[in-house]
py3Dmol code that shows the C-alpha trace and the ligand (Angstrom):
import py3Dmol

protein = """\
ATOM      1  CA  MET A   1     104.971  98.106 122.502  1.00  0.00           C
ATOM      2  CA  GLU A   2     106.889  95.561 120.190  1.00  0.00           C
ATOM      3  CA  TYR A   3     108.706  96.726 117.129  1.00  0.00           C
ATOM      4  CA  PHE A   4     109.603  94.461 114.288  1.00  0.00           C
ATOM      5  CA  TYR A   5     111.725  95.492 111.322  1.00  0.00           C
ATOM      6  CA  ALA A   6     111.285  94.125 107.769  1.00  0.00           C
ATOM      7  CA  GLN A   7     113.441  94.480 104.846  1.00  0.00           C
ATOM      8  CA  ASP A   8     110.876  95.644 102.317  1.00  0.00           C
ATOM      9  CA  ASN A   9     107.026  95.699 101.803  1.00  0.00           C
ATOM     10  CA  LEU A  10     107.146  92.195 100.607  1.00  0.00           C
ATOM     11  CA  SER A  11     108.780  90.794 103.959  1.00  0.00           C
ATOM     12  CA  LEU A  12     106.704  93.091 105.962  1.00  0.00           C
ATOM     13  CA  GLY A  13     103.425  91.465 104.437  1.00  0.00           C
ATOM     14  CA  GLN A  14     104.826  88.206 105.173  1.00  0.00           C
ATOM     15  CA  MET A  15     105.729  88.788 108.678  1.00  0.00           C
ATOM     16  CA  ALA A  16     102.357  90.282 109.362  1.00  0.00           C
ATOM     17  CA  ALA A  17     100.530  87.203 107.958  1.00  0.00           C
ATOM     18  CA  ARG A  18     102.846  84.957 110.061  1.00  0.00           C
ATOM     19  CA  TRP A  19     101.967  86.991 113.209  1.00  0.00           C
ATOM     20  CA  VAL A  20      98.150  86.944 112.328  1.00  0.00           C
ATOM     21  CA  ALA A  21      98.315  82.970 111.553  1.00  0.00           C
ATOM     22  CA  ARG A  22      99.963  82.657 114.925  1.00  0.00           C
ATOM     23  CA  GLU A  23      96.861  84.373 116.648  1.00  0.00           C
ATOM     24  CA  LEU A  24      94.567  82.589 114.367  1.00  0.00           C
ATOM     25  CA  LEU A  25      95.935  79.212 115.416  1.00  0.00           C
ATOM     26  CA  ALA A  26      95.799  80.021 119.119  1.00  0.00           C
ATOM     27  CA  CYS A  27      92.255  81.365 118.490  1.00  0.00           C
ATOM     28  CA  PRO A  28      90.392  79.764 115.834  1.00  0.00           C
ATOM     29  CA  ASP A  29      87.260  81.982 116.312  1.00  0.00           C
ATOM     30  CA  LEU A  30      89.347  85.276 116.506  1.00  0.00           C
ATOM     31  CA  VAL A  31      87.488  88.478 115.564  1.00  0.00           C
ATOM     32  CA  LEU A  32      89.797  90.510 113.296  1.00  0.00           C
ATOM     33  CA  GLY A  33      89.629  94.164 112.263  1.00  0.00           C
ATOM     34  CA  LEU A  34      91.034  94.580 108.994  1.00  0.00           C
ATOM     35  CA  PRO A  35      92.434  97.565 106.820  1.00  0.00           C
ATOM     36  CA  THR A  36      92.532  98.167 103.014  1.00  0.00           C
ATOM     37  CA  GLY A  37      95.125 100.142 101.083  1.00  0.00           C
ATOM     38  CA  SER A  38      98.512  99.248  99.660  1.00  0.00           C
ATOM     39  CA  THR A  39     100.179  98.366 102.778  1.00  0.00           C
ATOM     40  CA  PRO A  40      98.292  95.164 103.572  1.00  0.00           C
ATOM     41  CA  ILE A  41      98.066  93.632 100.145  1.00  0.00           C
ATOM     42  CA  GLU A  42     101.038  91.274 100.641  1.00  0.00           C
ATOM     43  CA  MET A  43      99.842  90.184 104.014  1.00  0.00           C
ATOM     44  CA  TYR A  44      96.493  89.175 102.389  1.00  0.00           C
ATOM     45  CA  GLN A  45      98.317  87.352  99.574  1.00  0.00           C
ATOM     46  CA  TYR A  46     100.310  85.216 102.100  1.00  0.00           C
ATOM     47  CA  LEU A  47      97.464  84.552 104.179  1.00  0.00           C
ATOM     48  CA  ALA A  48      95.495  83.061 101.335  1.00  0.00           C
ATOM     49  CA  ARG A  49      98.629  81.048 100.616  1.00  0.00           C
ATOM     50  CA  LEU A  50      98.711  79.706 104.182  1.00  0.00           C
ATOM     51  CA  VAL A  51      95.113  78.846 103.898  1.00  0.00           C
ATOM     52  CA  GLN A  52      95.570  77.083 100.539  1.00  0.00           C
ATOM     53  CA  GLU A  53      98.444  75.016 101.962  1.00  0.00           C
ATOM     54  CA  GLY A  54      96.209  73.992 104.617  1.00  0.00           C
ATOM     55  CA  LEU A  55      98.127  75.597 107.543  1.00  0.00           C
ATOM     56  CA  ILE A  56      95.470  78.099 108.710  1.00  0.00           C
ATOM     57  CA  SER A  57      91.786  78.336 108.255  1.00  0.00           C
ATOM     58  CA  PHE A  58      89.290  81.222 108.665  1.00  0.00           C
ATOM     59  CA  THR A  59      86.346  79.028 108.966  1.00  0.00           C
ATOM     60  CA  GLN A  60      85.531  80.150 112.492  1.00  0.00           C
ATOM     61  CA  ALA A  61      87.087  83.605 112.345  1.00  0.00           C
ATOM     62  CA  ARG A  62      84.990  86.746 111.890  1.00  0.00           C
ATOM     63  CA  THR A  63      86.221  90.035 110.304  1.00  0.00           C
ATOM     64  CA  PHE A  64      85.142  93.776 110.531  1.00  0.00           C
ATOM     65  CA  ASN A  65      86.502  96.103 108.255  1.00  0.00           C
ATOM     66  CA  LEU A  66      87.661  99.646 109.415  1.00  0.00           C
ATOM     67  CA  ASP A  67      85.971 101.785 106.767  1.00  0.00           C
ATOM     68  CA  GLU A  68      84.155 102.285 103.571  1.00  0.00           C
ATOM     69  CA  TYR A  69      83.504 105.211 101.258  1.00  0.00           C
ATOM     70  CA  VAL A  70      80.128 106.856 101.319  1.00  0.00           C
ATOM     71  CA  GLY A  71      78.306 106.455  98.138  1.00  0.00           C
ATOM     72  CA  LEU A  72      80.196 103.479  96.639  1.00  0.00           C
ATOM     73  CA  THR A  73      78.031 100.344  96.162  1.00  0.00           C
ATOM     74  CA  VAL A  74      79.877  97.110  97.039  1.00  0.00           C
ATOM     75  CA  ASP A  75      80.536  96.276  93.440  1.00  0.00           C
ATOM     76  CA  HIS A  76      82.217  99.599  92.617  1.00  0.00           C
ATOM     77  CA  PRO A  77      85.893  98.668  91.795  1.00  0.00           C
ATOM     78  CA  GLN A  78      87.125 101.484  94.202  1.00  0.00           C
ATOM     79  CA  SER A  79      84.903 100.325  97.156  1.00  0.00           C
ATOM     80  CA  TYR A  80      86.734  98.663  99.978  1.00  0.00           C
ATOM     81  CA  ALA A  81      84.180  95.918  99.708  1.00  0.00           C
ATOM     82  CA  PHE A  82      85.288  95.293  96.245  1.00  0.00           C
ATOM     83  CA  PHE A  83      89.102  95.520  97.523  1.00  0.00           C
ATOM     84  CA  MET A  84      88.516  92.888 100.297  1.00  0.00           C
ATOM     85  CA  HIS A  85      86.704  90.524  97.818  1.00  0.00           C
ATOM     86  CA  GLU A  86      89.605  90.703  95.455  1.00  0.00           C
ATOM     87  CA  HIS A  87      92.385  90.458  97.910  1.00  0.00           C
ATOM     88  CA  PHE A  88      90.939  88.286 100.763  1.00  0.00           C
ATOM     89  CA  TRP A  89      87.569  87.195 100.957  1.00  0.00           C
ATOM     90  CA  SER A  90      87.404  85.201  97.645  1.00  0.00           C
ATOM     91  CA  LYS A  91      90.991  83.848  98.443  1.00  0.00           C
ATOM     92  CA  VAL A  92      90.215  82.232 101.829  1.00  0.00           C
ATOM     93  CA  ASP A  93      87.937  79.832 103.465  1.00  0.00           C
ATOM     94  CA  MET A  94      85.803  82.091 105.608  1.00  0.00           C
ATOM     95  CA  PRO A  95      82.033  81.658 105.393  1.00  0.00           C
ATOM     96  CA  LYS A  96      80.607  84.815 103.540  1.00  0.00           C
ATOM     97  CA  GLY A  97      78.458  85.799 106.545  1.00  0.00           C
ATOM     98  CA  ASN A  98      81.509  86.143 108.731  1.00  0.00           C
ATOM     99  CA  ALA A  99      82.777  89.217 107.049  1.00  0.00           C
ATOM    100  CA  ASP A 100      81.326  92.588 107.774  1.00  0.00           C
ATOM    101  CA  ILE A 101      82.301  96.064 106.260  1.00  0.00           C
ATOM    102  CA  PRO A 102      80.049  99.264 106.720  1.00  0.00           C
ATOM    103  CA  ARG A 103      77.888  99.842 103.742  1.00  0.00           C
ATOM    104  CA  GLY A 104      78.550 103.202 102.380  1.00  0.00           C
ATOM    105  CA  ASP A 105      75.646 103.152  99.888  1.00  0.00           C
ATOM    106  CA  VAL A 106      72.550 102.842 102.221  1.00  0.00           C
ATOM    107  CA  SER A 107      70.279 106.020 102.711  1.00  0.00           C
ATOM    108  CA  ASN A 108      70.391 105.992 106.497  1.00  0.00           C
ATOM    109  CA  LEU A 109      74.013 106.303 107.356  1.00  0.00           C
ATOM    110  CA  ALA A 110      73.468 106.854 111.060  1.00  0.00           C
ATOM    111  CA  ALA A 111      71.620 103.411 111.221  1.00  0.00           C
ATOM    112  CA  GLU A 112      74.256 101.596 109.436  1.00  0.00           C
ATOM    113  CA  CYS A 113      77.000 103.129 111.859  1.00  0.00           C
ATOM    114  CA  HIS A 114      74.664 101.841 114.791  1.00  0.00           C
ATOM    115  CA  ARG A 115      74.213  98.458 113.176  1.00  0.00           C
ATOM    116  CA  TYR A 116      78.014  98.271 112.670  1.00  0.00           C
ATOM    117  CA  ASP A 117      78.889  99.134 116.586  1.00  0.00           C
ATOM    118  CA  ASP A 118      76.201  96.568 117.515  1.00  0.00           C
ATOM    119  CA  ALA A 119      77.639  93.842 115.336  1.00  0.00           C
ATOM    120  CA  ILE A 120      81.034  94.355 116.668  1.00  0.00           C
ATOM    121  CA  GLN A 121      79.595  94.103 120.234  1.00  0.00           C
ATOM    122  CA  ARG A 122      77.674  90.980 119.587  1.00  0.00           C
ATOM    123  CA  ALA A 123      80.942  89.417 118.075  1.00  0.00           C
ATOM    124  CA  GLY A 124      82.553  90.135 121.698  1.00  0.00           C
ATOM    125  CA  GLY A 125      84.470  93.078 120.295  1.00  0.00           C
ATOM    126  CA  ILE A 126      87.750  92.962 118.235  1.00  0.00           C
ATOM    127  CA  GLY A 127      90.447  90.602 119.065  1.00  0.00           C
ATOM    128  CA  LEU A 128      93.060  91.715 116.826  1.00  0.00           C
ATOM    129  CA  GLN A 129      92.980  94.920 115.087  1.00  0.00           C
ATOM    130  CA  ILE A 130      95.352  95.452 111.955  1.00  0.00           C
ATOM    131  CA  LEU A 131      95.940  98.988 110.853  1.00  0.00           C
ATOM    132  CA  GLY A 132      97.661 100.827 108.230  1.00  0.00           C
ATOM    133  CA  LEU A 133      98.915 104.397 108.726  1.00  0.00           C
ATOM    134  CA  GLY A 134      97.781 107.526 106.792  1.00  0.00           C
ATOM    135  CA  LEU A 135     100.504 109.993 105.899  1.00  0.00           C
ATOM    136  CA  ASN A 136      98.585 112.627 107.952  1.00  0.00           C
ATOM    137  CA  GLY A 137      98.267 110.146 110.968  1.00  0.00           C
ATOM    138  CA  HIS A 138      94.904 108.858 110.292  1.00  0.00           C
ATOM    139  CA  ILE A 139      93.883 105.189 111.448  1.00  0.00           C
ATOM    140  CA  GLY A 140      90.782 103.977 109.582  1.00  0.00           C
ATOM    141  CA  PHE A 141      89.461 107.282 108.444  1.00  0.00           C
ATOM    142  CA  ASN A 142      89.858 109.064 111.868  1.00  0.00           C
ATOM    143  CA  GLU A 143      91.318 112.246 110.479  1.00  0.00           C
ATOM    144  CA  PRO A 144      93.353 114.916 112.203  1.00  0.00           C
ATOM    145  CA  SER A 145      90.855 117.081 114.103  1.00  0.00           C
ATOM    146  CA  HIS A 146      90.107 118.883 117.375  1.00  0.00           C
ATOM    147  CA  ASN A 147      88.296 116.100 118.932  1.00  0.00           C
ATOM    148  CA  MET A 148      88.011 112.056 118.504  1.00  0.00           C
ATOM    149  CA  GLU A 149      85.031 109.910 117.733  1.00  0.00           C
ATOM    150  CA  ILE A 150      84.556 106.835 119.971  1.00  0.00           C
ATOM    151  CA  HIS A 151      82.214 105.047 117.681  1.00  0.00           C
ATOM    152  CA  THR A 152      81.468 104.163 114.242  1.00  0.00           C
ATOM    153  CA  HIS A 153      80.563 107.507 112.189  1.00  0.00           C
ATOM    154  CA  VAL A 154      80.502 109.321 109.112  1.00  0.00           C
ATOM    155  CA  VAL A 155      83.580 111.516 108.462  1.00  0.00           C
ATOM    156  CA  ASP A 156      84.551 114.205 105.881  1.00  0.00           C
ATOM    157  CA  LEU A 157      87.645 113.184 104.491  1.00  0.00           C
ATOM    158  CA  SER A 158      90.641 115.468 104.753  1.00  0.00           C
ATOM    159  CA  VAL A 159      92.222 117.267 101.515  1.00  0.00           C
ATOM    160  CA  ALA A 160      95.361 115.125 102.379  1.00  0.00           C
ATOM    161  CA  THR A 161      93.500 111.887 102.331  1.00  0.00           C
ATOM    162  CA  ILE A 162      91.455 112.879  99.075  1.00  0.00           C
ATOM    163  CA  GLN A 163      94.956 113.749  97.392  1.00  0.00           C
ATOM    164  CA  ALA A 164      96.599 110.587  98.856  1.00  0.00           C
ATOM    165  CA  ASN A 165      93.604 108.288  97.482  1.00  0.00           C
ATOM    166  CA  THR A 166      93.275 109.940  94.107  1.00  0.00           C
ATOM    167  CA  ARG A 167      95.823 107.631  92.754  1.00  0.00           C
ATOM    168  CA  PHE A 168      92.998 104.913  92.880  1.00  0.00           C
ATOM    169  CA  PHE A 169      90.501 107.093  90.943  1.00  0.00           C
ATOM    170  CA  PRO A 170      90.618 108.565  87.443  1.00  0.00           C
ATOM    171  CA  ASN A 171      90.789 112.004  88.994  1.00  0.00           C
ATOM    172  CA  SER A 172      90.421 113.915  92.524  1.00  0.00           C
ATOM    173  CA  ASP A 173      86.868 115.036  91.687  1.00  0.00           C
ATOM    174  CA  ALA A 174      86.049 111.080  91.588  1.00  0.00           C
ATOM    175  CA  VAL A 175      87.208 110.565  95.260  1.00  0.00           C
ATOM    176  CA  PRO A 176      84.188 110.367  97.528  1.00  0.00           C
ATOM    177  CA  ARG A 177      84.115 113.219 100.000  1.00  0.00           C
ATOM    178  CA  GLN A 178      82.937 111.121 102.965  1.00  0.00           C
ATOM    179  CA  ALA A 179      83.590 107.639 104.460  1.00  0.00           C
ATOM    180  CA  ILE A 180      82.069 105.486 107.251  1.00  0.00           C
ATOM    181  CA  THR A 181      84.829 104.447 109.736  1.00  0.00           C
ATOM    182  CA  MET A 182      85.137 102.811 112.995  1.00  0.00           C
ATOM    183  CA  GLY A 183      86.029 105.409 115.858  1.00  0.00           C
ATOM    184  CA  VAL A 184      89.098 105.524 117.950  1.00  0.00           C
ATOM    185  CA  GLY A 185      87.108 103.693 120.644  1.00  0.00           C
ATOM    186  CA  ASN A 186      86.436 100.736 118.575  1.00  0.00           C
ATOM    187  CA  ILE A 187      90.100 100.609 117.608  1.00  0.00           C
ATOM    188  CA  MET A 188      91.385 101.288 121.061  1.00  0.00           C
ATOM    189  CA  GLN A 189      89.030  98.607 122.562  1.00  0.00           C
ATOM    190  CA  ALA A 190      90.721  95.820 120.627  1.00  0.00           C
ATOM    191  CA  GLN A 191      92.456  93.287 122.685  1.00  0.00           C
ATOM    192  CA  LYS A 192      95.732  93.611 120.450  1.00  0.00           C
ATOM    193  CA  ILE A 193      96.678  95.775 117.775  1.00  0.00           C
ATOM    194  CA  LEU A 194      99.021  95.388 114.704  1.00  0.00           C
ATOM    195  CA  LEU A 195     100.236  98.619 112.997  1.00  0.00           C
ATOM    196  CA  MET A 196     101.791  97.946 109.635  1.00  0.00           C
ATOM    197  CA  VAL A 197     103.778 100.972 108.173  1.00  0.00           C
ATOM    198  CA  SER A 198     105.743 100.861 104.751  1.00  0.00           C
ATOM    199  CA  GLY A 199     107.773 103.268 102.856  1.00  0.00           C
ATOM    200  CA  GLU A 200     110.175 106.202 103.726  1.00  0.00           C
ATOM    201  CA  ARG A 201     107.661 108.900 103.207  1.00  0.00           C
ATOM    202  CA  LYS A 202     105.910 107.608 106.356  1.00  0.00           C
ATOM    203  CA  ARG A 203     109.123 108.148 108.421  1.00  0.00           C
ATOM    204  CA  ASP A 204     108.025 111.369 109.848  1.00  0.00           C
ATOM    205  CA  ILE A 205     104.359 110.423 110.722  1.00  0.00           C
ATOM    206  CA  LEU A 206     105.585 107.002 112.214  1.00  0.00           C
ATOM    207  CA  THR A 207     107.900 108.876 114.484  1.00  0.00           C
ATOM    208  CA  LYS A 208     105.049 111.253 115.665  1.00  0.00           C
ATOM    209  CA  THR A 209     102.884 108.284 116.079  1.00  0.00           C
ATOM    210  CA  LEU A 210     105.158 106.373 118.326  1.00  0.00           C
ATOM    211  CA  TYR A 211     107.236 109.122 120.192  1.00  0.00           C
ATOM    212  CA  GLY A 212     105.376 112.498 119.628  1.00  0.00           C
ATOM    213  CA  PRO A 213     102.738 113.878 121.911  1.00  0.00           C
ATOM    214  CA  VAL A 214      99.448 112.125 122.163  1.00  0.00           C
ATOM    215  CA  SER A 215      97.092 114.478 120.316  1.00  0.00           C
ATOM    216  CA  THR A 216      93.948 114.588 118.308  1.00  0.00           C
ATOM    217  CA  GLU A 217      95.931 116.232 115.558  1.00  0.00           C
ATOM    218  CA  VAL A 218      97.629 112.972 115.118  1.00  0.00           C
ATOM    219  CA  PRO A 219      95.048 110.363 115.607  1.00  0.00           C
ATOM    220  CA  SER A 220      97.621 107.589 115.509  1.00  0.00           C
ATOM    221  CA  SER A 221      99.351 108.876 118.444  1.00  0.00           C
ATOM    222  CA  VAL A 222      96.576 107.648 120.634  1.00  0.00           C
ATOM    223  CA  LEU A 223      98.025 103.968 119.948  1.00  0.00           C
ATOM    224  CA  GLN A 224     100.795 104.876 122.474  1.00  0.00           C
ATOM    225  CA  LEU A 225      98.271 104.303 124.967  1.00  0.00           C
ATOM    226  CA  HIS A 226      97.136 100.789 123.861  1.00  0.00           C
ATOM    227  CA  ALA A 227      98.366  97.911 126.333  1.00  0.00           C
ATOM    228  CA  ASP A 228      99.317  95.554 123.443  1.00  0.00           C
ATOM    229  CA  LEU A 229     100.801  97.336 120.410  1.00  0.00           C
ATOM    230  CA  THR A 230     102.816  95.765 117.718  1.00  0.00           C
ATOM    231  CA  VAL A 231     104.347  97.609 115.023  1.00  0.00           C
ATOM    232  CA  ILE A 232     105.862  96.132 111.869  1.00  0.00           C
ATOM    233  CA  THR A 233     107.636  98.526 109.441  1.00  0.00           C
ATOM    234  CA  ASP A 234     110.224  98.604 106.974  1.00  0.00           C
ATOM    235  CA  ILE A 235     111.166 101.993 108.333  1.00  0.00           C
ATOM    236  CA  LYS A 236     114.386 101.914 110.579  1.00  0.00           C
ATOM    237  CA  LEU A 237     113.810 104.631 113.251  1.00  0.00           C
TER     238      LEU A 237
END
"""
ligand_1 = """\
16
F6R
C 92.162 101.612 104.965
C 92.615 102.622 106.207
C 93.441 103.684 105.982
C 94.773 103.017 105.485
C 95.736 104.129 105.384
C 97.075 103.861 104.751
O 91.006 100.838 105.266
O 91.902 102.501 107.143
O 93.708 104.126 107.382
O 95.297 101.920 106.277
O 95.367 105.194 104.656
O 96.889 103.439 103.546
P 97.890 102.783 102.409
O 98.334 101.633 102.990
O 97.339 102.798 101.238
O 99.132 103.691 102.686
"""
view = py3Dmol.view(width=600, height=400)
view.addModel(protein, "pdb")
view.setStyle({"model": 0}, {"cartoon": {"style": "trace"}})
view.addModel(ligand_1, "xyz")
view.setStyle({"model": 1}, {"stick": {}})
view.zoomTo()
view.show()
């Protein structure tokens, strides 16, 4: 594991963006796994700046998002597709067809999960998976549980996650109760993983993630078993 310390969320985003840029320069047809949430916003902004300055290009890259809420259309302001459009897709030079995200608004969710796993396979798997960390240790929407799902699947969101995500919705009743998420297997099969963690309130879960027992009750702890994990954080452990 490599561990980089950033002063604050802004420099964390910039460090992560430079790290991604280095990977992209080495491998222009990189397949990226991408998170949404508060943590990566600065990274997306800085990547967009590097593209505008002509220093990097996403024209040959492909991206797969980790997750999407069930029931929200792509143009719903709280959908992750909308987030990605706002913060990244509309700002960089990647062809539209190169970006994929699970569709949460389809009638056959099981078929959508299969389609997504197939698409990742056909792209040759994820080269670099970027992750945020949930307060309860979720990665993607793989919530604490008695078991771990390997493939893309539909998940019931935990009470903690619904509470944490209420900040983006008018009230907690408006937060979708389910999501489609890549499984832990999809994530662990990535060649490289970059974990971004920001904010003191995540100190405890970051400690458990990196140094606690590997357990399905802390899904992020499985990252200890990955051969190429880099952590960028503003929390000094
Ligand atoms: C989002 C995702 C989640 C977030 C996590 C942290 O696509 O997969 O696992 O990365 O909930 O979210 P923030 O960054 O908002 O604290």
